[in-house]
N, C-alpha and C positions, 0 to 999 in steps of 0.2 A: 420820703427817702429820695436821694439823688439817684441818677442812672448808674453812677459808679457803684452804688451799693446793691444793685439788682442781682448780684451774684450770691446774695445771702441764701443760705440753705435753711428753709423753714420746714421743720418736721412737725406735722400735726398728728398726734397720737392719742389713744385712749390711755390715761394714766393708770398705773397699777392701783388696785382698789385702795381708796382712802388717801392717796398721796396729796391731792389738793384739798379735798373736803376735810381731811384730818387736821389741816393747818388751823382751822377755825373751831375745832372741837376740843374739849378737855377730856383726857383719858379718865377712866374710872379711878377712884381712890385706891392707892396701893401703899405698901410699907414705906416708912421713911428710910433714908439712907443712914447707914451706920458708918462712922469714921473709923478707919484703921489707924490706931495710935502708932506714931512713929517717933515716940519719945525714947523707946528702947526696942529691943528685939523680942520682948516678952510675948508678942502676938504670934510668934513663929515657933515651930518645932526646933530642937537644937540645931544650931547653924555652924557651918564651917567658916574659917576666918576671912574668906573673901567678902562676907557680908558685914556691913556696919551701918550705924546711924550717924549722920552728919548734919550740919546746919545749912550748908550750901555746896553746890558743885559747879564747876565749869568744865566744859568739854571742848577740845580743840577741833576746829573745823577743817584743819589741813593736815593734822598729824594723826596717823592711825592709832586707834585704841588709847589715846591720851585723855585722861580725866583727872581733874584735881579736886580735892575736897577741903572743906573748912569746918572747924569745930562748931558743934551745936546739935540741934535736934530738928526733926521734921522732914528729913530726906533719907531714903533708903538707898544704899549704893552697893553695887557689886563690882569688885576689882579682882578678877580671877588671876591666880598664879599657878605655877606648875604643881605646887603642893596643896593648893586650896582652890577648888573650883566646884564646890557642891551646889546643888539646886536648893531653893528655898521653899518651904511648905508652911502654909497657915496651920495654926493649931486647932482650927475648926474645919468641918467639912460642909459641903453644900450640894444641893440638887439644883433646882432652878436658881439662877443668879443674875442680878444686874450688877455690873462692875464699872467703875469709872476711876481713871488714874491719869496722872501726867507722867511722861517719861522723857529722858534725855539720853542721847547716845553720841559718842565721838565718831569720827570718821572710821568707816570699815567695821563697825561693831555689829554684833549679832546676839540676840536673846529671844525670849518668847514668854508669853503668858499662857499657862495650861489650865483650862477649866477642868475641875475634878482631877487634876494631875494627868489628864488624858488627851485633851483636845486643844491643840495649840493655835493661838493667834500670834503670828510672827512679828517680832520687833527687829528691825534691820535698818542699816543706813542705806536707804534706797534713793537718796537725793539725786534728782536728774534722770531717773529711769523712766522712759516713756512707755515701755511695754512691760508692766510689772507681772511677775509670776507668783505662784503660791509661796515662794521663798522670800518675796519682798515684803516690806512693812505692811502690816494689815492682812497679809495672806493667811488663809487657813491651810496649815502645812499638810503635806501629802501623807498618806498612809504608806506602810512599807511591809512587804512580804518577801523574804529572801528565797522562798521556795518557788517563786515565779520565775519565768524565763528571763534571760539577760535583757536589760533595758525596760522591763515591765515590772520590776520589783516595787517601784514607787507608783502610786495611783491615787486618784481622787483629790489631789491638791486643788485648792480653789483660789485663783488670784483675786485681788481686790478689783472692784469695778474701775477704779482709776488710782493712780499714785497720788495720794494726798499727803505723803510724807514731806517733812521739812528738812532743812539743812542740818548737818551734824552740829551739835552743841546748842540747839534750840529746844526749848520745852515743847512737847507735843501732847495732845489730849486724846485719849482712847476711851470709848464707851462701848460696852458689850452687854447684850441681852441674850442670855444662854438658857436654853431649855434642855434639861437633863434627859437621858433616855428613860423610857418607861418599861416597867416589868410587871408581869402578873404575879399571882401569889406563889407560883411554883418557881419563880426566878427567871422565867423565859422572857426575853426582851420582846416587847410589843411595838415599840416605836424607837426610832433612832434619836440621838442627840441632834439638836438644831441650834445653829447660830441664828437666833431670831432677827437680830440686827446688830451690826458692828459699824460704829461711826468713828472715823479718824479725822481729827482736826476740823470737825464740823461737817464732814462729808460722809453720807451713808455708803459704805463700801461692800457690805453684804446684807442680804435680806432673805431670811428663811432658807438657809443652806443646811441640808442634812449631812451628818457625818456618820458613816456606818460603823466606825470603830476607832480605837485609839490611833492618834497620829504618830508619826515617826519620832523616836527618842522620848516617848512619854514615860512617866514613872511607872505606869501600870498598863499591861497589855489586855487585861480583861475590862469589862464594863460593869458598873454598879450604879445604884440609885444615887449614891453619895460619894464624895471624894474631896480632898483638900485642894485649895488653890495653890498652884506651883508657879514659881518664876525661875526661869532657866538661868543657871549661874556658871555653866562650864564652857561658854563660848567667848563672850566679850563683855566689856564694861557697860553698865547701864545704871541710871539713877531713876528713882521713882518717888513721887510725892502725891499728896492729896488723894490717897486711896480711899474710896468709898464703895459700899456694897449694900445690896438688899438680898437676903436669903429667903426663898419661898419654900412652901411645903405643898406637896401634892400637885394639883393642876393650877395653882394660884397664878403662875406667870401667864399662862394662856388666858385666864380670865382677866387679868389686869391689862393684857395686851389687846383685848377685844375693843372694838369701836363700832358705833352704829354704821349701818351700810351707807356708803357715800353716794352722792349724786354723780352723774356722769358729767365730766368737764373735759373738753379737748385741751391738750397742752401744746403750746407753741414754743419750740426751741429755735435758737439761732446759733449757727456755727460759722466761723470764717471759712472762706474757700481758699483759693490760691492767693487772695489778697486779704488784708484786714477787713473786718466788719465794723461799722460805726453805727451805733444806735443812740439816738436822742430820746430822752424820756425822763421819768422820775425814778428816784431810788430812795430806799429807806436807809438813812445813815444815823445810827445811834438813836433810833426812835423818831427822828425828824425827817419829814419828806423834803428831799432836795428836788427842785423843779426844773433847774437849768443844768442838766448834766449830759454827758456823752460817755457811753461805754465803748471801749475799743477792744475788739477781740482780734488777736494776732494768730496767724497760722502756726507760729512756733508754740502755741499753747499757753501763753502767758498774757493776761488781760488786765485792764484797769478801768476805773471810772474817774472822770474829771468833773469838778464843779466849775462851770463856766462863769459863775458870778464872783468867784473868789480866786481863780487860778490855783485851786487846791486839788491835790490828789486825794480822793476819798478812800479808795480801796484798790487792792490788786489781788489777783488770784491765778491759779494754774488749773489746767484740766479743761473740761467743757466750758463753753462761753456763758450763755445767758438764756433765761426763760422769760418770754414776753407775754405769757398767757394773760396776765392781769392788765396788760396794756392793750392787747389786740383782740381779746375774746369779747364778743358782743360790743358794748360801748365802754367796757372797762369800768372798774370800781376804784380801787386805790391807784390804778394805772402804774404800778411799780414794775421795774425790770429787776429780775432776781439773779445774781451770780450763781453759777452751778458748781464752782470748785471750792477749794479751801481758801477762805478769804482772810487777808490781813487788812485791818481797818485802821485808818489814820484819823487825825483829829478833825480835819475839815477846815482848819484855819488857813488863812492865806499863806502862800509860800514865800512871797517877797513883801517886805514892808519897810517903811522909813521910820526909824526910831529917833527920838530926841537925844537919848543917851543909852549907854550899855545896860542901864537898869530899867529902862522903860518897858512896861508890860507889852507882850506881843498882842496885837489886836485880834479879836474874834472875827471881824469882818472889815472890809475896806470901804464900804459905803460908796459915796460918790467919787472917791479917789481912784476907783477901779473902773476901767472900761474894757470890755471884751471886744477884740477887733477881728475875731474870726479865726479860721484855721485853713492851712493849705496842705495838700497831700503830696508826698514825694513819689518817686517812680514806683516803689513797691506798694504805695497806698497808705503809708503811715502818716498821721497828722503831726504838724507843728502848730501849736497854739500861740496866738499873738494877743497881748493885752497891754494896756497902758496903766501905769501906776504913778500918779503925780506927773512929773515931767519925764519919767523913765519909760522906755519901751522894752517889753520882755517877749522873747521867743522861747517857748517851753516845749521840749521834745522828749518823748519817752521811747526807749528802744529796748525790746527784749533781746537777750543774748541768743546766738544761733542755736544753742542746745536747749533753750527754753527754761533755764534755771535761774536767771537773774533779770532784773529790770533796771536799766540805766536811765538817768535823767540828766538832761543838759539844759541849763537856763542861760540864755544870752541876754545881757542887760546893758542898755545904753542910755545915757542922758546927755542932753546938749550942753550941760554945764559941768556937773560933777556927780559922782556916785556917793558923795559924803552922806552918811546917815542911813544908807540903804543896807539891809541885811537879808539873808536868805535863811529860812528855817528848814533844816534837813529832817528833823525828827523831834518828837516829844513823847514823854512817857513818865511812868512813876520813877524809873531809874535809868540812867544812861551810863554805861561803863566803857571806858577807852581801853582796848586791849593792846593797841600799839598805835603808832602815829597814823592818823587818818582812818582807823578802824574802830567801830563802836558796836556794842551789844545794847539793844534797845528794849526797855520795858520788861525786865526779868527774862532776858534771852528769848524774846518773841520773834525778833528778826534782827538782821545786821544792816548797818550802813557803812559803806566803805568809800573813801575819797581816793582819787588817783594819787599815786606816789609823788607825782610831780606837781600836785596842787599847791599853789602859792598863797591861797587865801588863809587868813587867820580864822580858826574856829574856836568856839566858846561853848562849854557846857555850863549852863547856869541853872540854879534852883529857883523855882517859882512856887506859888501857892498850890499849884496843881501837880507838881512833880519836878521834872527837869526838861530842859530844851537843849537841842544841839543847833547852834547858829553859826553862820559864816558872815563875817563882816566884810563888806566890799570896800575897796581902797578909795579914799577921798581924793587921791591923785589921779584917778582914772575916770574916763568918760564912758568906757565900755569894758566889759569883762564877761567871762563865761565861768559858770559854776557847774561842776559835774560831780555826781555821786551815784552809787549803785546800791540797790535794795536787794538783799539776799535773804531767802527764807526757804 
């Protein structure tokens, strides 16, 4: 590490029981997941007209409460109106439960998932919120007692450990492991309900949080061994899909959650200080170890990893920066640096390439045509990467927004002769939809790509054997140009 990076904050801690050891252990056998059919509303108790089954939805990132639907099946959607805003209840009840689902919300929307109709995990448009509360996405909502003194009626709300929420209009994934309250034979409660684990977009945001009673606005104020799953419908639009669940009996969830006692391993975390943190090392990218990478952690809380052999952006994420235990503990084993936030992963293919024609396949690697020339740091400590591709020189710079919500990329490309045949690939995925000029939804609304309104380059969405690509063609009449775009998630 260079002297410039000596400001890195290294935290060496004893991990919570099982956090590292459990990564290499298989949990005991448990129930298979059951799929919640969304071909109709038959799986729910009688519903109000705000609920329907559709084939596809889009939600606007910039317009409050705007959601559009398209005919078909497979997506459950709530569109509340003054005369129809009822909550939705499953026609089965549960005790211990594992639940997984995808959800999408437009700007400013608000909903919730209530375990047993009593204990709420909040769904909310919390994009960009740096200090989430219990009322933000993934929060365990507060309890409420109107008999308490003014200002103390609300209590016990639990914020998520970090804001792992994504931008309005994007699909998000929620996973909940819930332990129901226990009762003796006389009906007396012997232990509280517990959110054993809540994971939002790949990040654990709650672990073993007890809830002493029904949260605010629950369907039931009492507590029981069983209750229906409830989805809040009286606040804002929300869409859900891929709902899966496991229902347990007795103490089965506790047994399935048990793991052998772990060995002690110190954990090493790195966070940026007043300047960005740069970590050279190995990363796991789609099951492949990338050995020439650099992870850049920014004080604004938005981070990324570059492949220095390809000039490729491998991944980006928000929240905490990186864990280096596997790199720096003892002699290291896999020597991998692990992102700590909610990660968006990209293809890993080169960003700039020279194509013989518009139909030429995008290369998986550049081989000897690519030479990494190093990087330089600006005054705040952010790197600009330099590499040569054929006869073209590329300067590649990534800049987080000041509020830590987006990541902009600027590629300056120059050739001594002409940029004819040179292209830039902005994104790839199963599907790429253009919402308006220069604005795109990528891979089933996983993230957005936006080009500046004044961008002059020609862009092309083309279909390949693997899905679709978003490309920018560089002008044959130019020897130098700059391509800019912004990643939003």
